[in-house]
All heavy atoms as TSV, in Angstrom:
chain	resi	resn	atom	element	x	y	z
A	1	MET	N	N	-133.995	43.178	124.436
A	1	MET	CA	C	-134.752	41.974	124.684
A	1	MET	C	C	-133.814	40.954	125.334
A	1	MET	O	O	-132.716	40.708	124.849
A	1	MET	CB	C	-135.287	41.443	123.345
A	1	MET	CG	C	-136.050	40.172	123.470
A	1	MET	SD	S	-136.683	39.484	121.923
A	1	MET	CE	C	-137.488	40.836	121.183
A	2	SER	N	N	-134.266	40.366	126.408
A	2	SER	CA	C	-133.450	39.371	127.110
A	2	SER	C	C	-133.532	38.024	126.382
A	2	SER	O	O	-134.389	37.812	125.524
A	2	SER	CB	C	-133.929	39.210	128.547
A	2	SER	OG	O	-135.194	38.571	128.565
A	3	ASP	N	N	-132.624	37.122	126.732
A	3	ASP	CA	C	-132.628	35.786	126.124
A	3	ASP	C	C	-133.936	35.052	126.417
A	3	ASP	O	O	-134.468	34.354	125.558
A	3	ASP	CB	C	-131.449	34.960	126.641
A	3	ASP	CG	C	-130.131	35.444	126.071
A	3	ASP	OD1	O	-130.136	36.202	125.083
A	3	ASP	OD2	O	-129.086	35.059	126.630
A	4	GLU	N	N	-134.443	35.225	127.629
A	4	GLU	CA	C	-135.684	34.549	128.012
A	4	GLU	C	C	-136.856	35.040	127.149
A	4	GLU	O	O	-137.662	34.244	126.674
A	4	GLU	CB	C	-135.975	34.807	129.489
A	4	GLU	CG	C	-137.189	34.063	129.995
A	4	GLU	CD	C	-137.412	34.281	131.474
A	4	GLU	OE1	O	-136.408	34.362	132.210
A	4	GLU	OE2	O	-138.572	34.361	131.871
A	5	GLU	N	N	-136.926	36.351	126.913
A	5	GLU	CA	C	-137.983	36.899	126.060
A	5	GLU	C	C	-137.849	36.425	124.624
A	5	GLU	O	O	-138.846	36.112	123.965
A	5	GLU	CB	C	-137.956	38.426	126.096
A	5	GLU	CG	C	-138.360	39.022	127.421
A	5	GLU	CD	C	-138.105	40.512	127.483
A	5	GLU	OE1	O	-137.171	41.006	126.824
A	5	GLU	OE2	O	-138.865	41.188	128.195
A	6	LEU	N	N	-136.613	36.356	124.142
A	6	LEU	CA	C	-136.367	35.910	122.780
A	6	LEU	C	C	-136.814	34.465	122.582
A	6	LEU	O	O	-137.512	34.147	121.618
A	6	LEU	CB	C	-134.883	36.049	122.437
A	6	LEU	CG	C	-134.470	35.553	121.063
A	6	LEU	CD1	C	-135.120	36.393	119.973
A	6	LEU	CD2	C	-132.970	35.577	120.928
A	7	PHE	N	N	-136.445	33.575	123.497
A	7	PHE	CA	C	-136.833	32.174	123.351
A	7	PHE	C	C	-138.332	31.985	123.536
A	7	PHE	O	O	-138.942	31.146	122.881
A	7	PHE	CB	C	-136.036	31.282	124.312
A	7	PHE	CG	C	-134.651	31.009	123.823
A	7	PHE	CD1	C	-133.555	31.595	124.424
A	7	PHE	CD2	C	-134.449	30.178	122.726
A	7	PHE	CE1	C	-132.281	31.352	123.956
A	7	PHE	CE2	C	-133.175	29.928	122.255
A	7	PHE	CZ	C	-132.089	30.521	122.873
A	8	THR	N	N	-138.946	32.792	124.387
A	8	THR	CA	C	-140.402	32.731	124.541
A	8	THR	C	C	-141.088	33.137	123.245
A	8	THR	O	O	-142.041	32.499	122.795
A	8	THR	CB	C	-140.863	33.645	125.695
A	8	THR	OG1	O	-140.222	33.226	126.883
A	8	THR	CG2	C	-142.360	33.579	125.871
A	9	ARG	N	N	-140.577	34.186	122.624
A	9	ARG	CA	C	-141.146	34.640	121.357
A	9	ARG	C	C	-140.952	33.607	120.255
A	9	ARG	O	O	-141.864	33.327	119.484
A	9	ARG	CB	C	-140.504	35.967	120.961
A	9	ARG	CG	C	-141.144	36.586	119.742
A	9	ARG	CD	C	-140.634	37.956	119.517
A	9	ARG	NE	N	-141.123	38.804	120.590
A	9	ARG	CZ	C	-141.149	40.114	120.531
A	9	ARG	NH1	N	-140.698	40.723	119.470
A	9	ARG	NH2	N	-141.601	40.824	121.531
A	10	LEU	N	N	-139.754	33.012	120.167
A	10	LEU	CA	C	-139.512	31.978	119.155
A	10	LEU	C	C	-140.388	30.753	119.390
A	10	LEU	O	O	-140.883	30.141	118.441
A	10	LEU	CB	C	-138.038	31.584	119.137
A	10	LEU	CG	C	-137.088	32.593	118.516
A	10	LEU	CD1	C	-135.653	32.126	118.681
A	10	LEU	CD2	C	-137.418	32.828	117.062
A	11	LEU	N	N	-140.585	30.394	120.644
A	11	LEU	CA	C	-141.464	29.272	120.970
A	11	LEU	C	C	-142.891	29.581	120.542
A	11	LEU	O	O	-143.590	28.739	119.978
A	11	LEU	CB	C	-141.394	28.957	122.459
A	11	LEU	CG	C	-142.196	27.753	122.927
A	11	LEU	CD1	C	-141.683	26.483	122.263
A	11	LEU	CD2	C	-142.114	27.622	124.429
A	12	TYR	N	N	-143.345	30.806	120.780
A	12	TYR	CA	C	-144.682	31.219	120.343
A	12	TYR	C	C	-144.795	31.144	118.820
A	12	TYR	O	O	-145.764	30.608	118.293
A	12	TYR	CB	C	-144.980	32.640	120.827
A	12	TYR	CG	C	-146.186	33.242	120.147
A	12	TYR	CD1	C	-147.466	32.866	120.516
A	12	TYR	CD2	C	-146.044	34.167	119.118
A	12	TYR	CE1	C	-148.571	33.398	119.885
A	12	TYR	CE2	C	-147.136	34.700	118.486
A	12	TYR	CZ	C	-148.407	34.316	118.868
A	12	TYR	OH	O	-149.495	34.826	118.238
A	13	TYR	N	N	-143.825	31.704	118.109
A	13	TYR	CA	C	-143.862	31.670	116.644
A	13	TYR	C	C	-143.943	30.232	116.143
A	13	TYR	O	O	-144.696	29.923	115.229
A	13	TYR	CB	C	-142.617	32.325	116.039
A	13	TYR	CG	C	-142.517	33.814	116.226
A	13	TYR	CD1	C	-141.287	34.449	116.174
A	13	TYR	CD2	C	-143.636	34.597	116.449
A	13	TYR	CE1	C	-141.169	35.814	116.332
A	13	TYR	CE2	C	-143.532	35.966	116.613
A	13	TYR	CZ	C	-142.295	36.567	116.552
A	13	TYR	OH	O	-142.182	37.915	116.711
A	14	GLY	N	N	-143.129	29.364	116.723
A	14	GLY	CA	C	-143.081	27.975	116.267
A	14	GLY	C	C	-144.348	27.204	116.559
A	14	GLY	O	O	-144.816	26.430	115.729
A	15	THR	N	N	-144.919	27.404	117.737
A	15	THR	CA	C	-146.102	26.616	118.112
A	15	THR	C	C	-147.389	27.185	117.545
A	15	THR	O	O	-148.197	26.461	116.984
A	15	THR	CB	C	-146.219	26.499	119.644
A	15	THR	OG1	O	-146.237	27.798	120.220
A	15	THR	CG2	C	-145.100	25.683	120.224
A	16	VAL	N	N	-147.589	28.473	117.660
A	16	VAL	CA	C	-148.861	29.074	117.257
A	16	VAL	C	C	-148.872	29.420	115.770
A	16	VAL	O	O	-149.781	29.017	115.035
A	16	VAL	CB	C	-149.163	30.327	118.112
A	16	VAL	CG1	C	-150.423	31.012	117.641
A	16	VAL	CG2	C	-149.283	29.938	119.572
A	17	GLN	N	N	-147.883	30.156	115.318
A	17	GLN	CA	C	-147.889	30.633	113.937
A	17	GLN	C	C	-147.506	29.546	112.929
A	17	GLN	O	O	-148.056	29.495	111.839
A	17	GLN	CB	C	-146.939	31.825	113.785
A	17	GLN	CG	C	-147.304	33.010	114.637
A	17	GLN	CD	C	-148.597	33.668	114.191
A	17	GLN	OE1	O	-148.926	33.693	113.022
A	17	GLN	NE2	N	-149.339	34.183	115.154
A	18	LEU	N	N	-146.550	28.682	113.286
A	18	LEU	CA	C	-146.087	27.649	112.353
A	18	LEU	C	C	-146.712	26.287	112.613
A	18	LEU	O	O	-146.402	25.325	111.925
A	18	LEU	CB	C	-144.558	27.545	112.415
A	18	LEU	CG	C	-143.812	28.828	112.036
A	18	LEU	CD1	C	-142.323	28.644	112.250
A	18	LEU	CD2	C	-144.107	29.223	110.607
A	19	ASN	N	N	-147.572	26.198	113.628
A	19	ASN	CA	C	-148.340	24.984	113.911
A	19	ASN	C	C	-147.446	23.765	114.169
A	19	ASN	O	O	-147.683	22.679	113.646
A	19	ASN	CB	C	-149.333	24.702	112.788
A	19	ASN	CG	C	-150.438	23.776	113.235
A	19	ASN	OD1	O	-150.757	23.709	114.414
A	19	ASN	ND2	N	-151.006	23.054	112.305
A	20	ARG	N	N	-146.406	23.953	114.952
A	20	ARG	CA	C	-145.516	22.861	115.354
A	20	ARG	C	C	-145.742	22.557	116.831
A	20	ARG	O	O	-146.189	23.410	117.588
A	20	ARG	CB	C	-144.051	23.244	115.159
A	20	ARG	CG	C	-143.689	23.731	113.804
A	20	ARG	CD	C	-143.549	22.610	112.852
A	20	ARG	NE	N	-143.088	23.130	111.561
A	20	ARG	CZ	C	-142.979	22.402	110.509
A	20	ARG	NH1	N	-143.271	21.139	110.554
A	20	ARG	NH2	N	-142.583	22.920	109.383
A	21	SER	N	N	-145.406	21.352	117.236
A	21	SER	CA	C	-145.507	21.028	118.668
A	21	SER	C	C	-144.339	21.697	119.405
A	21	SER	O	O	-143.326	22.056	118.799
A	21	SER	CB	C	-145.468	19.519	118.880
A	21	SER	OG	O	-144.177	19.017	118.604
A	22	GLU	N	N	-144.486	21.850	120.710
A	22	GLU	CA	C	-143.431	22.492	121.502
A	22	GLU	C	C	-142.137	21.690	121.430
A	22	GLU	O	O	-141.043	22.260	121.327
A	22	GLU	CB	C	-143.890	22.641	122.944
A	22	GLU	CG	C	-142.945	23.449	123.790
A	22	GLU	CD	C	-143.482	23.737	125.177
A	22	GLU	OE1	O	-144.696	23.628	125.395
A	22	GLU	OE2	O	-142.651	24.063	126.040
A	23	ASP	N	N	-142.245	20.364	121.452
A	23	ASP	CA	C	-141.038	19.530	121.350
A	23	ASP	C	C	-140.349	19.720	120.004
A	23	ASP	O	O	-139.118	19.777	119.941
A	23	ASP	CB	C	-141.391	18.058	121.552
A	23	ASP	CG	C	-141.774	17.750	122.991
A	23	ASP	OD1	O	-141.385	18.524	123.886
A	23	ASP	OD2	O	-142.467	16.738	123.216
A	24	GLU	N	N	-141.126	19.810	118.930
A	24	GLU	CA	C	-140.532	20.036	117.612
A	24	GLU	C	C	-139.767	21.349	117.577
A	24	GLU	O	O	-138.676	21.423	117.013
A	24	GLU	CB	C	-141.610	20.080	116.526
A	24	GLU	CG	C	-142.103	18.757	116.042
A	24	GLU	CD	C	-143.112	18.934	114.925
A	24	GLU	OE1	O	-144.163	19.546	115.180
A	24	GLU	OE2	O	-142.830	18.472	113.813
A	25	VAL	N	N	-140.357	22.382	118.148
A	25	VAL	CA	C	-139.705	23.698	118.136
A	25	VAL	C	C	-138.409	23.666	118.932
A	25	VAL	O	O	-137.385	24.178	118.490
A	25	VAL	CB	C	-140.656	24.778	118.695
A	25	VAL	CG1	C	-139.950	26.119	118.814
A	25	VAL	CG2	C	-141.886	24.912	117.811
A	26	TRP	N	N	-138.412	23.030	120.103
A	26	TRP	CA	C	-137.202	22.982	120.918
A	26	TRP	C	C	-136.106	22.156	120.261
A	26	TRP	O	O	-134.912	22.421	120.458
A	26	TRP	CB	C	-137.495	22.416	122.303
A	26	TRP	CG	C	-138.118	23.403	123.231
A	26	TRP	CD1	C	-139.333	23.316	123.814
A	26	TRP	CD2	C	-137.555	24.640	123.689
A	26	TRP	NE1	N	-139.574	24.421	124.585
A	26	TRP	CE2	C	-138.495	25.244	124.538
A	26	TRP	CE3	C	-136.353	25.295	123.461
A	26	TRP	CZ2	C	-138.271	26.474	125.148
A	26	TRP	CZ3	C	-136.128	26.515	124.074
A	26	TRP	CH2	C	-137.070	27.087	124.907
A	27	LEU	N	N	-136.479	21.138	119.482
A	27	LEU	CA	C	-135.479	20.241	118.913
A	27	LEU	C	C	-134.988	20.656	117.525
A	27	LEU	O	O	-133.986	20.136	117.051
A	27	LEU	CB	C	-136.028	18.811	118.859
A	27	LEU	CG	C	-136.289	18.187	120.233
A	27	LEU	CD1	C	-136.948	16.821	120.072
A	27	LEU	CD2	C	-135.005	18.069	121.029
A	28	MET	N	N	-135.687	21.579	116.852
A	28	MET	CA	C	-135.248	21.957	115.510
A	28	MET	C	C	-134.108	22.971	115.592
A	28	MET	O	O	-134.034	23.759	116.542
A	28	MET	CB	C	-136.404	22.476	114.662
A	28	MET	CG	C	-136.864	23.869	114.945
A	28	MET	SD	S	-138.114	24.503	113.804
A	28	MET	CE	C	-139.350	23.266	113.780
A	29	PRO	N	N	-133.193	22.925	114.623
A	29	PRO	CA	C	-132.095	23.900	114.602
A	29	PRO	C	C	-132.650	25.324	114.499
A	29	PRO	O	O	-133.654	25.568	113.840
A	29	PRO	CB	C	-131.312	23.531	113.348
A	29	PRO	CG	C	-131.690	22.121	113.049
A	29	PRO	CD	C	-133.091	21.957	113.541
A	30	ILE	N	N	-131.976	26.259	115.132
A	30	ILE	CA	C	-132.462	27.641	115.185
A	30	ILE	C	C	-132.533	28.258	113.784
A	30	ILE	O	O	-133.457	29.012	113.478
A	30	ILE	CB	C	-131.596	28.490	116.145
A	30	ILE	CG1	C	-132.216	29.855	116.396
A	30	ILE	CG2	C	-130.202	28.669	115.620
A	30	ILE	CD1	C	-133.389	29.827	117.295
A	31	GLY	N	N	-131.592	27.917	112.919
A	31	GLY	CA	C	-131.602	28.455	111.557
A	31	GLY	C	C	-132.816	27.983	110.775
A	31	GLY	O	O	-133.409	28.747	110.013
A	32	TYR	N	N	-133.204	26.729	110.972
A	32	TYR	CA	C	-134.380	26.187	110.295
A	32	TYR	C	C	-135.651	26.887	110.782
A	32	TYR	O	O	-136.512	27.254	109.986
A	32	TYR	CB	C	-134.460	24.681	110.539
A	32	TYR	CG	C	-135.621	24.000	109.863
A	32	TYR	CD1	C	-135.748	24.027	108.479
A	32	TYR	CD2	C	-136.579	23.332	110.600
A	32	TYR	CE1	C	-136.810	23.408	107.850
A	32	TYR	CE2	C	-137.645	22.704	109.984
A	32	TYR	CZ	C	-137.759	22.740	108.605
A	32	TYR	OH	O	-138.820	22.129	108.007
A	33	LEU	N	N	-135.735	27.122	112.086
A	33	LEU	CA	C	-136.888	27.821	112.646
A	33	LEU	C	C	-136.980	29.241	112.085
A	33	LEU	O	O	-138.059	29.697	111.693
A	33	LEU	CB	C	-136.799	27.857	114.172
A	33	LEU	CG	C	-137.903	28.625	114.905
A	33	LEU	CD1	C	-139.264	28.003	114.629
A	33	LEU	CD2	C	-137.623	28.649	116.389
A	34	LEU	N	N	-135.860	29.931	112.012
A	34	LEU	CA	C	-135.860	31.293	111.481
A	34	LEU	C	C	-136.194	31.311	109.989
A	34	LEU	O	O	-136.875	32.226	109.507
A	34	LEU	CB	C	-134.521	31.966	111.752
A	34	LEU	CG	C	-134.214	32.230	113.232
A	34	LEU	CD1	C	-132.814	32.786	113.392
A	34	LEU	CD2	C	-135.253	33.123	113.860
A	35	ASP	N	N	-135.739	30.308	109.225
A	35	ASP	CA	C	-136.102	30.206	107.814
A	35	ASP	C	C	-137.601	29.982	107.647
A	35	ASP	O	O	-138.238	30.595	106.791
A	35	ASP	CB	C	-135.343	29.075	107.126
A	35	ASP	CG	C	-133.886	29.400	106.875
A	35	ASP	OD1	O	-133.520	30.595	106.969
A	35	ASP	OD2	O	-133.121	28.467	106.597
A	36	LEU	N	N	-138.175	29.095	108.458
A	36	LEU	CA	C	-139.617	28.859	108.396
A	36	LEU	C	C	-140.395	30.122	108.731
A	36	LEU	O	O	-141.408	30.433	108.093
A	36	LEU	CB	C	-140.022	27.737	109.362
A	36	LEU	CG	C	-139.663	26.323	108.968
A	36	LEU	CD1	C	-140.031	25.371	110.105
A	36	LEU	CD2	C	-140.382	25.922	107.698
A	37	TRP	N	N	-139.916	30.854	109.734
A	37	TRP	CA	C	-140.594	32.084	110.126
A	37	TRP	C	C	-140.532	33.117	108.999
A	37	TRP	O	O	-141.505	33.808	108.710
A	37	TRP	CB	C	-139.997	32.630	111.416
A	37	TRP	CG	C	-140.628	33.912	111.826
A	37	TRP	CD1	C	-140.019	35.127	111.950
A	37	TRP	CD2	C	-142.002	34.126	112.167
A	37	TRP	NE1	N	-140.925	36.072	112.336
A	37	TRP	CE2	C	-142.157	35.484	112.473
A	37	TRP	CE3	C	-143.113	33.295	112.229
A	37	TRP	CZ2	C	-143.374	36.032	112.837
A	37	TRP	CZ3	C	-144.328	33.841	112.600
A	37	TRP	CH2	C	-144.449	35.190	112.899
A	38	GLU	N	N	-139.381	33.230	108.333
A	38	GLU	CA	C	-139.251	34.178	107.223
A	38	GLU	C	C	-140.158	33.786	106.062
A	38	GLU	O	O	-140.802	34.645	105.451
A	38	GLU	CB	C	-137.790	34.263	106.766
A	38	GLU	CG	C	-137.559	35.255	105.656
A	38	GLU	CD	C	-137.923	36.691	106.010
A	38	GLU	OE1	O	-137.874	37.073	107.197
A	38	GLU	OE2	O	-138.287	37.433	105.080
A	39	CYS	N	N	-140.261	32.504	105.751
A	39	CYS	CA	C	-141.178	32.042	104.699
A	39	CYS	C	C	-142.616	32.361	105.066
A	39	CYS	O	O	-143.407	32.778	104.212
A	39	CYS	CB	C	-141.022	30.540	104.464
A	39	CYS	SG	S	-139.474	30.071	103.714
A	40	HIS	N	N	-142.970	32.183	106.330
A	40	HIS	CA	C	-144.318	32.494	106.808
A	40	HIS	C	C	-144.605	33.990	106.652
A	40	HIS	O	O	-145.677	34.384	106.198
A	40	HIS	CB	C	-144.451	32.059	108.266
A	40	HIS	CG	C	-145.782	32.310	108.875
A	40	HIS	ND1	N	-146.904	31.607	108.516
A	40	HIS	CD2	C	-146.179	33.194	109.828
A	40	HIS	CE1	C	-147.939	32.050	109.219
A	40	HIS	NE2	N	-147.519	33.007	110.019
A	41	ARG	N	N	-143.644	34.827	106.987
A	41	ARG	CA	C	-143.819	36.280	106.852
A	41	ARG	C	C	-143.985	36.676	105.393
A	41	ARG	O	O	-144.804	37.523	105.069
A	41	ARG	CB	C	-142.628	37.012	107.463
A	41	ARG	CG	C	-142.596	36.971	108.973
A	41	ARG	CD	C	-141.344	37.646	109.522
A	41	ARG	NE	N	-141.016	38.880	108.864
A	41	ARG	CZ	C	-141.366	40.095	109.318
A	41	ARG	NH1	N	-142.017	40.203	110.440
A	41	ARG	NH2	N	-141.034	41.183	108.653
A	42	GLN	N	N	-143.218	36.058	104.490
A	42	GLN	CA	C	-143.349	36.359	103.069
A	42	GLN	C	C	-144.702	35.900	102.545
A	42	GLN	O	O	-145.333	36.594	101.751
A	42	GLN	CB	C	-142.221	35.711	102.278
A	42	GLN	CG	C	-140.886	36.361	102.501
A	42	GLN	CD	C	-139.763	35.659	101.780
A	42	GLN	OE1	O	-139.991	34.869	100.873
A	42	GLN	NE2	N	-138.533	35.936	102.187
A	43	PHE	N	N	-145.174	34.749	103.004
A	43	PHE	CA	C	-146.478	34.236	102.589
A	43	PHE	C	C	-147.599	35.190	103.008
A	43	PHE	O	O	-148.547	35.421	102.252
A	43	PHE	CB	C	-146.701	32.849	103.186
A	43	PHE	CG	C	-148.038	32.258	102.858
A	43	PHE	CD1	C	-148.297	31.758	101.595
A	43	PHE	CD2	C	-149.041	32.222	103.811
A	43	PHE	CE1	C	-149.533	31.221	101.289
A	43	PHE	CE2	C	-150.282	31.688	103.512
A	43	PHE	CZ	C	-150.529	31.192	102.233
A	44	LEU	N	N	-147.480	35.759	104.197
A	44	LEU	CA	C	-148.495	36.693	104.680
A	44	LEU	C	C	-148.341	38.097	104.098
A	44	LEU	O	O	-149.203	38.944	104.290
A	44	LEU	CB	C	-148.433	36.782	106.209
A	44	LEU	CG	C	-148.836	35.526	106.964
A	44	LEU	CD1	C	-148.665	35.741	108.459
A	44	LEU	CD2	C	-150.264	35.132	106.644
A	45	GLY	N	N	-147.240	38.335	103.397
A	45	GLY	CA	C	-147.004	39.652	102.819
A	45	GLY	C	C	-146.392	40.647	103.788
A	45	GLY	O	O	-146.401	41.848	103.526
A	46	LEU	N	N	-145.853	40.164	104.899
A	46	LEU	CA	C	-145.245	41.045	105.888
A	46	LEU	C	C	-143.815	41.423	105.527
A	46	LEU	O	O	-143.284	42.404	106.046
A	46	LEU	CB	C	-145.263	40.386	107.273
A	46	LEU	CG	C	-146.649	40.060	107.823
A	46	LEU	CD1	C	-146.527	39.269	109.119
A	46	LEU	CD2	C	-147.453	41.319	108.032
A	47	SER	N	N	-143.180	40.630	104.669
A	47	SER	CA	C	-141.818	40.950	104.236
A	47	SER	C	C	-141.654	40.534	102.782
A	47	SER	O	O	-142.447	39.772	102.244
A	47	SER	CB	C	-140.781	40.263	105.120
A	47	SER	OG	O	-140.813	38.870	104.944
A	48	LYS	N	N	-140.629	41.062	102.168
A	48	LYS	CA	C	-140.334	40.757	100.769
A	48	LYS	C	C	-139.077	39.901	100.705
A	48	LYS	O	O	-138.196	40.023	101.545
A	48	LYS	CB	C	-140.091	42.057	100.000
A	48	LYS	CG	C	-141.259	43.007	100.039
A	48	LYS	CD	C	-141.926	43.038	98.711
A	48	LYS	CE	C	-143.015	44.082	98.699
A	48	LYS	NZ	N	-144.310	43.542	98.589
A	49	PRO	N	N	-138.991	39.032	99.685
A	49	PRO	CA	C	-137.759	38.236	99.538
A	49	PRO	C	C	-136.555	39.150	99.293
A	49	PRO	O	O	-136.686	40.211	98.688
A	49	PRO	CB	C	-138.023	37.348	98.322
A	49	PRO	CG	C	-139.406	37.614	97.877
A	49	PRO	CD	C	-139.967	38.724	98.671
A	50	LYS	N	N	-135.407	38.732	99.779
A	50	LYS	CA	C	-134.189	39.521	99.591
A	50	LYS	C	C	-133.788	39.592	98.121
A	50	LYS	O	O	-133.279	40.580	97.644
A	50	LYS	CB	C	-133.043	38.911	100.392
A	50	LYS	CG	C	-133.321	38.718	101.858
A	50	LYS	CD	C	-133.267	40.005	102.606
A	50	LYS	CE	C	-133.409	39.756	104.078
A	50	LYS	NZ	N	-134.571	40.286	104.677
A	51	ARG	N	N	-134.059	38.480	97.400
A	51	ARG	CA	C	-133.668	38.399	96.000
A	51	ARG	C	C	-134.683	37.530	95.274
A	51	ARG	O	O	-135.022	36.451	95.744
A	51	ARG	CB	C	-132.282	37.771	95.923
A	51	ARG	CG	C	-131.611	37.847	94.625
A	51	ARG	CD	C	-130.165	37.437	94.691
A	51	ARG	NE	N	-129.886	36.413	95.683
A	51	ARG	CZ	C	-128.888	35.570	95.612
A	51	ARG	NH1	N	-128.062	35.622	94.609
A	51	ARG	NH2	N	-128.686	34.674	96.545
A	52	MET	N	N	-135.168	37.993	94.142
A	52	MET	CA	C	-136.111	37.211	93.341
A	52	MET	C	C	-135.332	36.450	92.272
A	52	MET	O	O	-134.592	37.056	91.498
A	52	MET	CB	C	-137.136	38.122	92.664
A	52	MET	CG	C	-138.119	38.756	93.623
A	52	MET	SD	S	-139.211	37.568	94.399
A	52	MET	CE	C	-140.177	37.028	93.019
A	53	LEU	N	N	-135.463	35.125	92.260
A	53	LEU	CA	C	-134.800	34.298	91.269
A	53	LEU	C	C	-135.837	33.492	90.499
A	53	LEU	O	O	-136.860	33.105	91.051
A	53	LEU	CB	C	-133.828	33.319	91.940
A	53	LEU	CG	C	-132.616	33.905	92.634
A	53	LEU	CD1	C	-131.836	32.811	93.340
A	53	LEU	CD2	C	-131.723	34.611	91.644
A	54	THR	N	N	-135.538	33.242	89.251
A	54	THR	CA	C	-136.350	32.328	88.452
A	54	THR	C	C	-135.513	31.079	88.189
A	54	THR	O	O	-134.306	31.053	88.470
A	54	THR	CB	C	-136.770	32.961	87.112
A	54	THR	OG1	O	-135.595	33.208	86.329
A	54	THR	CG2	C	-137.514	34.275	87.331
A	55	ILE	N	N	-136.127	30.073	87.616
A	55	ILE	CA	C	-135.390	28.844	87.318
A	55	ILE	C	C	-134.283	29.108	86.297
A	55	ILE	O	O	-133.225	28.478	86.327
A	55	ILE	CB	C	-136.355	27.729	86.841
A	55	ILE	CG1	C	-135.662	26.375	86.819
A	55	ILE	CG2	C	-136.936	28.056	85.483
A	55	ILE	CD1	C	-135.305	25.837	88.147
A	56	ASP	N	N	-134.490	30.092	85.407
A	56	ASP	CA	C	-133.467	30.440	84.416
A	56	ASP	C	C	-132.241	31.074	85.076
A	56	ASP	O	O	-131.140	30.985	84.543
A	56	ASP	CB	C	-134.035	31.392	83.369
A	56	ASP	CG	C	-135.130	30.736	82.548
A	56	ASP	OD1	O	-135.045	29.510	82.325
A	56	ASP	OD2	O	-136.071	31.443	82.143
A	57	ASP	N	N	-132.416	31.718	86.217
A	57	ASP	CA	C	-131.280	32.293	86.939
A	57	ASP	C	C	-130.446	31.214	87.619
A	57	ASP	O	O	-129.247	31.371	87.792
A	57	ASP	CB	C	-131.767	33.274	88.012
A	57	ASP	CG	C	-132.484	34.469	87.420
A	57	ASP	OD1	O	-132.149	34.859	86.288
A	57	ASP	OD2	O	-133.389	34.998	88.103
A	58	VAL	N	N	-131.089	30.114	87.992
A	58	VAL	CA	C	-130.397	29.062	88.736
A	58	VAL	C	C	-129.742	28.062	87.798
A	58	VAL	O	O	-128.596	27.666	88.004
A	58	VAL	CB	C	-131.409	28.343	89.668
A	58	VAL	CG1	C	-130.743	27.195	90.392
A	58	VAL	CG2	C	-132.006	29.330	90.652
A	59	ILE	N	N	-130.464	27.646	86.747
A	59	ILE	CA	C	-129.938	26.666	85.795
A	59	ILE	C	C	-129.669	27.371	84.468
A	59	ILE	O	O	-130.595	27.869	83.832
A	59	ILE	CB	C	-130.954	25.511	85.586
A	59	ILE	CG1	C	-131.224	24.831	86.920
A	59	ILE	CG2	C	-130.431	24.528	84.537
A	59	ILE	CD1	C	-132.300	23.773	86.856
A	60	PRO	N	N	-128.416	27.428	84.046
A	60	PRO	CA	C	-128.094	28.126	82.799
A	60	PRO	C	C	-128.740	27.458	81.583
A	60	PRO	O	O	-128.980	26.252	81.572
A	60	PRO	CB	C	-126.567	28.026	82.705
A	60	PRO	CG	C	-126.101	27.559	84.027
A	60	PRO	CD	C	-127.243	26.912	84.712
A	61	TYR	N	N	-129.012	28.258	80.557
A	61	TYR	CA	C	-129.622	27.756	79.332
A	61	TYR	C	C	-128.685	26.773	78.647
A	61	TYR	O	O	-127.482	26.982	78.588
A	61	TYR	CB	C	-129.921	28.936	78.389
A	61	TYR	CG	C	-130.588	28.521	77.118
A	61	TYR	CD1	C	-131.929	28.149	77.118
A	61	TYR	CD2	C	-129.891	28.468	75.934
A	61	TYR	CE1	C	-132.551	27.745	75.968
A	61	TYR	CE2	C	-130.508	28.057	74.766
A	61	TYR	CZ	C	-131.836	27.707	74.783
A	61	TYR	OH	O	-132.462	27.299	73.631
A	62	GLY	N	N	-129.234	25.680	78.153
A	62	GLY	CA	C	-128.449	24.702	77.406
A	62	GLY	C	C	-127.994	23.509	78.209
A	62	GLY	O	O	-127.346	22.607	77.696
A	63	ILE	N	N	-128.289	23.461	79.464
A	63	ILE	CA	C	-127.896	22.304	80.278
A	63	ILE	C	C	-129.004	21.307	80.284
A	63	ILE	O	O	-130.126	21.541	80.380
A	63	ILE	CB	C	-127.536	22.717	81.703
A	63	ILE	CG1	C	-126.243	23.482	81.676
A	63	ILE	CG2	C	-127.427	21.507	82.602
A	63	ILE	CD1	C	-125.691	23.855	83.035
């Protein structure tokens, strides 16, 4: 996939699938766009989270 195809695809994902304006997509950091896309895929059931955590895993008991 060429760079032009990749950016066209990311622009499509951002505008159509994530309901953002074209300016928002161009100005947001690439990592944030990819995180939003991954959350969207998990919401639709197209992918699974890499790791399942609960609040007990993040905050130790007794704090």
